[in-house]
Residue, then its C-alpha position, 0 to 999 in steps of 0.5 A: m251127506i248120505n250114509k251108504k253103509i247100510i247094515l241090515f244085520e250083523n248075523k243071519e239069525e237077525c233076519c227073518g227072510c221076509t223080503a220086505c227090505y228087498a221089496i221096498c228098495s227102489r234102487d235094486a240095491i238088495v238081492m236075496q241070496s240063499d245060504e247052504e241050508g236054503f234060507e234066503y237073506p238080503m245082501v246090500d250092493r254098496d255101489k247101488c245103495v244110496g243110504c235112504g234107510k227105507c230097508l231099515k224102516v220096513c224091517p220087522m226085526k228092527d225096533 
């Protein structure tokens, strides 16, 4: 079974805002949202996400 609970980061500070996850998502399950300071960070739409993990693999902030 595919895990649909993809978590890109726990805190916004763990994201560099590169949009790599957004760009690789073939399901359009990731949208970039701006915070109060104008920093864009990804939000995962749980209804569209199929749990493929491509976003986690492409993220430069993940080891």
